[in-house]
C-alpha positions in Angstrom: 0.8 -20.1 -21.5 -1.0 -20.6 -18.1 0.0 -17.8 -15.7 0.6 -18.3 -12.0 -2.5 -16.3 -11.3 -4.6 -18.7 -13.4 -3.0 -21.7 -11.7 -3.7 -20.4 -8.2 -7.3 -19.5 -9.1 -7.9 -22.9 -10.6 -6.7 -24.6 -7.4 -9.4 -23.0 -5.3 -12.3 -25.1 -4.2 -15.5 -24.6 -6.3 -17.6 -21.7 -4.9 -14.8 -20.3 -2.8 -15.0 -16.9 -4.6 -17.9 -14.7 -5.5 -18.5 -14.1 -9.2 -15.6 -12.4 -10.8 -12.9 -12.5 -13.6 -9.2 -12.2 -14.3 -8.8 -8.7 -15.8 -6.7 -8.5 -18.9 -4.5 -5.4 -19.2 -5.8 -2.4 -21.1 -3.0 -2.8 -23.6 -3.9 -6.4 -24.2 -1.5 -8.0 -21.8 -2.3 -11.1 -19.7 -4.3 -10.6 -16.5 -2.3 -9.9 -13.4 -5.2 -10.0 -10.9 -8.7 -11.3 -10.4 -11.6 -8.8 -9.7 -15.1 -9.5 -8.3 -18.1 -8.5 -10.4 -19.9 -7.0 -7.4 -18.8 -5.0 -4.3 -17.4 -7.1 -1.5 -19.2 -7.6 1.8 -17.9 -7.7 5.4 -15.8 -10.7 6.3 -14.8 -11.6 2.8 -11.4 -9.9 2.9 -10.5 -11.5 6.3 -11.5 -15.0 5.2 -9.4 -14.8 2.0 -6.4 -13.2 3.9 -6.5 -16.1 6.4 -6.3 -18.5 3.4 -3.4 -16.7 1.9 -0.7 -19.1 3.2 -2.5 -21.9 1.4 -3.7 -20.2 -1.7 -1.0 -17.6 -2.5 -3.7 -15.1 -3.4 -3.6 -11.9 -1.5 -6.9 -10.0 -1.2 -7.0 -6.3 -1.8 -10.0 -4.0 -1.6 -10.1 -1.7 -4.6 -12.2 1.2 -5.9 -12.1 3.4 -8.9 -11.0 7.0 -9.5 -14.4 8.6 -8.8 -18.1 8.3 -9.4 -17.8 9.4 -13.0 -15.0 7.0 -13.8 -15.3 4.0 -11.5 -13.7 1.7 -14.0 -10.3 3.3 -13.7 -7.9 1.6 -13.1 -9.0 -1.8 -11.7 -12.0 -2.7 -13.9 -10.2 -1.9 -17.2 -6.7 -3.2 -16.3 -5.1 0.3 -16.4 -1.7 -0.8 -15.2 1.8 -0.1 -16.2 4.4 -2.5 -17.5 5.9 -4.5 -14.6 9.6 -3.9 -14.4 11.4 -7.1 -13.3 12.2 -7.1 -9.6 13.3 -9.7 -7.0 11.1 -9.4 -3.9 13.2 -8.7 -0.9 16.3 -7.7 -2.9 15.9 -4.0 -2.6 17.4 -2.2 0.4 14.6 -0.2 2.1 17.0 2.1 3.9 18.6 3.1 0.6 15.2 3.6 -1.1 13.9 5.9 1.6 17.1 7.8 2.0 17.1 8.5 -1.7 13.5 9.5 -1.7 14.1 11.8 1.3 16.8 13.6 -0.6 14.4 14.2 -3.5 11.7 15.7 -1.3 13.9 18.1 0.7 13.6 21.8 -0.1 16.4 23.2 -2.3 19.4 24.4 -0.3 18.7 28.1 -1.1 15.0 27.9 0.0 13.8 30.1 2.8 13.8 28.9 6.3 10.0 28.5 6.3 10.4 25.8 3.6 12.8 23.9 5.8 10.4 24.1 8.7 8.2 21.6 7.0 10.8 18.8 7.7 11.8 20.0 11.1 13.6 18.6 13.1 15.3 16.7 10.4 17.5 17.9 7.5 19.6 14.9 6.9 17.9 11.5 6.5 17.3 10.3 10.1 17.5 6.6 9.3 14.8 4.0 9.7 12.5 4.1 12.7 12.8 1.3 15.2 10.6 -1.8 15.5 7.2 -1.2 17.0 5.5 -3.3 19.7 2.3 -4.9 18.4 -0.8 -4.0 20.3 -2.7 -6.8 18.7 -2.4 -9.6 16.1 -1.6 -8.0 12.7 -4.2 -10.3 11.0 -6.9 -9.2 13.4 -6.0 -5.5 12.9 -6.2 -5.9 9.1 -9.5 -7.8 9.3 -11.0 -5.0 11.3 -9.7 -2.3 9.0 -11.1 -4.1 6.0 -14.5 -4.5 7.5 -14.5 -0.8 8.5 -13.9 0.1 4.9 -16.6 -2.2 3.6 -19.2 -0.8 6.0 -18.4 2.8 5.0 -18.1 2.5 1.2 -18.2 0.5 -2.0 -15.1 -1.7 -2.6 -14.5 -4.5 -5.0 -12.4 -7.6 -4.2 -9.1 -8.0 -6.0 -6.8 -11.1 -5.8 -3.2 -11.2 -6.9 -0.7 -14.1 -7.0 2.2 -13.0 -4.8 4.6 -14.2 -2.1 3.6 -11.6 0.3 0.8 -9.0 0.5 3.4 -6.2 0.4 4.3 -7.2 -3.2 0.9 -6.8 -4.8 1.2 -3.2 -6.0 4.5 -3.8 -7.8 3.4 -7.2 -9.0 0.2 -5.9 -10.8 1.8 -2.7 -12.1 -0.3 -0.3 -10.0 0.7 3.3 -11.1 -1.0 5.6 -8.6 2.3 6.9 -7.5 3.6 7.4 -11.0 4.4 11.1 -10.5 7.1 10.0 -8.1 8.3 7.2 -10.3 9.5 4.5 -7.8 12.0 2.1 -9.1 11.3 -1.7 -9.6 10.5 -3.3 -6.3 10.8 -0.2 -4.2 7.2 -0.1 -3.2 7.4 -3.7 -2.2 10.5 -3.1 -0.2 8.9 -0.3 1.8 5.7 -2.2 2.5 7.7 -5.4 3.4 9.7 -3.4 5.9 6.6 -1.9 7.4 5.1 -5.4 7.6 8.1 -6.5 9.7 8.5 -3.5 11.9 5.0 -2.3 12.4 2.7 -5.3 11.7 1.4 -3.4 8.7 -0.8 -5.1 6.1 -1.8 -3.9 2.7 -5.6 -3.8 2.8 -6.9 -1.4 0.1 -6.0 0.7 -2.9 -7.8 3.1 -5.2 -6.7 5.0 -8.3 -3.9 6.9 -6.4 -4.5 5.9 -2.8 -3.3 3.1 -0.5 -4.4 2.0 2.9 -2.5 -0.2 5.4 -3.6 -1.6 8.7 -1.0 -1.2 11.5 -0.7 -3.4 14.5 2.3 -1.6 16.0 1.8 2.2 15.4 4.2 4.6 17.2 3.0 5.4 20.7 5.2 8.4 21.5 5.8 11.7 19.6 9.5 11.1 19.2 8.9 7.6 17.7 6.2 9.0 15.4 8.6 11.6 14.0 10.9 9.0 12.6 7.9 7.1 11.1 6.6 10.4 9.7 10.0 10.9 7.9 9.6 7.5 6.3 6.1 8.4 5.2 7.2 11.7 3.8 9.9 10.0 1.8 7.5 7.4 0.5 4.5 9.7 -0.1 5.4 13.4 0.1 1.9 14.5 -0.7 0.7 13.3 2.7 2.7 16.1 4.3 3.0 18.6 1.5 -0.7 18.7 0.7 -1.9 17.5 4.0 -0.7 18.5 7.5 2.0 20.7 6.1 4.8 19.7 8.5 6.4 16.5 9.8 5.7 17.5 13.4 2.0 17.9 12.7 1.8 14.8 10.7 3.7 12.8 13.4 1.0 13.8 15.9 -1.6 12.2 13.6 0.4 8.9 13.6 0.6 8.4 17.4 -1.6 5.4 18.1 -3.1 5.4 14.6 -3.9 1.8 13.5 -4.6 2.8 9.9 -2.1 4.5 7.5 -3.5 6.1 4.4 -1.4 7.5 1.5 -2.4 9.7 -1.4 -0.3 10.7 -4.4 -1.3 13.8 -6.5 
């Protein structure tokens, strides 16, 4: 059976892509993404992202676990089974509210533990829509080129309806310890696309990077965004800044959001 990925790759003009290959899954399943043979260079991500409305192939910069095991997960197809989901059907407010309840300290925890989520105890609800400081595509292109100038990244292409759907569509499992449900990652990233001009630019073994055209500009706005980040990726706070207030300060005006799951 010809997959949607194969159909979209076959429709590209000859020479449009650098040398690469569809990567079959480690367990023998059909390829869910295409991967370049060599590291990508500046400008490549931006050109392919600009073509996405025509090709249906979203570009993602990817890299391996570490220098000793660069093949994991992208080069060897180390992905999980894709659980069926309908893009756009999952309610992001319900997803993040549920995740927030899971990351809160236990009710009998000391006050110091609760200080990490101050000023919120109950879920504060979704943050408001941000005002774009620049075109989201331009912000994403700049973020991609910055990454390519600083490190070694390979180019991945996935057949999706929106860039936000890539991680769920290919079965990326870097956040497996928090076990998001089918379509939940897509729902969060789609909502951030719409409210903050966010674009999925890169992913590693257990890391994700988004460009952001409409980051919060005031501390009170950033606190609500920080709560969403904490629900989505609690390790950013728990093993990073240590508190929502400190994490929120890092978000003010920040045009790149990075996430890491332990």
